[in-house]
Legacy VTK file of the C-alpha trace (Angstrom):
# vtk DataFile Version 3.0
C-alpha trace
ASCII
DATASET POLYDATA
POINTS 82 float
16.890 -19.407 -16.124
17.024 -21.146 -19.464
17.759 -24.294 -17.681
21.502 -23.184 -17.171
23.273 -24.401 -13.995
25.551 -22.262 -11.929
28.386 -24.103 -13.430
27.342 -23.582 -16.993
27.103 -19.635 -16.353
30.600 -19.665 -14.931
31.959 -21.545 -17.717
30.080 -19.182 -20.330
31.602 -16.095 -18.564
35.006 -17.518 -18.460
34.905 -18.127 -22.001
33.727 -14.490 -22.928
36.526 -13.223 -20.722
39.148 -15.286 -22.535
38.047 -14.811 -25.961
37.485 -10.916 -25.818
39.620 -9.707 -22.934
38.760 -7.752 -19.866
39.414 -4.423 -21.840
36.961 -5.147 -24.775
33.943 -6.381 -22.283
33.076 -2.861 -21.348
33.123 -1.654 -25.054
30.839 -4.669 -26.336
28.444 -4.109 -23.373
28.340 -0.302 -24.239
27.524 -1.013 -27.669
24.861 -3.606 -26.662
23.219 -1.093 -24.409
23.246 1.628 -27.197
21.571 -0.993 -29.659
18.835 -1.764 -27.247
18.324 2.110 -26.376
17.838 2.653 -30.128
15.598 -0.342 -30.877
13.440 1.026 -27.909
13.477 4.488 -29.431
12.562 3.200 -33.075
9.819 0.924 -31.786
8.293 4.007 -29.800
8.473 6.046 -32.967
6.492 3.237 -34.982
3.818 2.722 -32.326
3.270 6.418 -32.092
2.863 6.830 -35.715
0.543 3.943 -35.974
-1.576 5.287 -33.150
-1.487 8.814 -35.093
-2.683 7.088 -38.419
-5.494 4.869 -36.885
-6.580 8.147 -34.505
-10.328 8.984 -35.560
-10.883 12.625 -36.032
-14.305 14.218 -35.588
-16.037 14.242 -39.188
-16.657 17.855 -40.230
-20.035 18.856 -41.328
-20.686 18.789 -45.300
-22.061 21.850 -46.789
-25.835 21.328 -47.202
-27.110 21.348 -50.959
-29.164 24.112 -51.947
-32.678 23.209 -52.423
-34.596 24.290 -55.795
-37.634 26.527 -55.270
-40.888 24.461 -55.589
-42.511 24.334 -58.871
-46.431 24.570 -58.922
-46.994 23.465 -62.537
-45.042 21.736 -65.357
-44.937 25.048 -67.364
-43.107 26.913 -64.895
-40.522 24.061 -64.649
-37.187 24.716 -66.316
-36.719 23.197 -69.733
-33.951 20.602 -69.708
-32.774 20.002 -73.497
-31.324 16.422 -74.546
LINES 1 83
82 0 1 2 3 4 5 6 7 8 9 10 11 12 13 14 15 16 17 18 19 20 21 22 23 24 25 26 27 28 29 30 31 32 33 34 35 36 37 38 39 40 41 42 43 44 45 46 47 48 49 50 51 52 53 54 55 56 57 58 59 60 61 62 63 64 65 66 67 68 69 70 71 72 73 74 75 76 77 78 79 80 81
């Protein structure tokens, strides 16, 4: 566990108890838990938005262009003015 022995962990816990006091430690842990919960919620929302943005939707059929009637001779073709 991070290269810490039993004595080092006990020393850290005693220092935390002395610095913050027994009444203050539950408040700190409660705030820490709320922060972790909020972080998880925000990261889940971000992942959902990314999934939604990258989701491929089936392509809709484009309307077909209207074909012109076949022209049998150049005289019947419509005149286009420049």
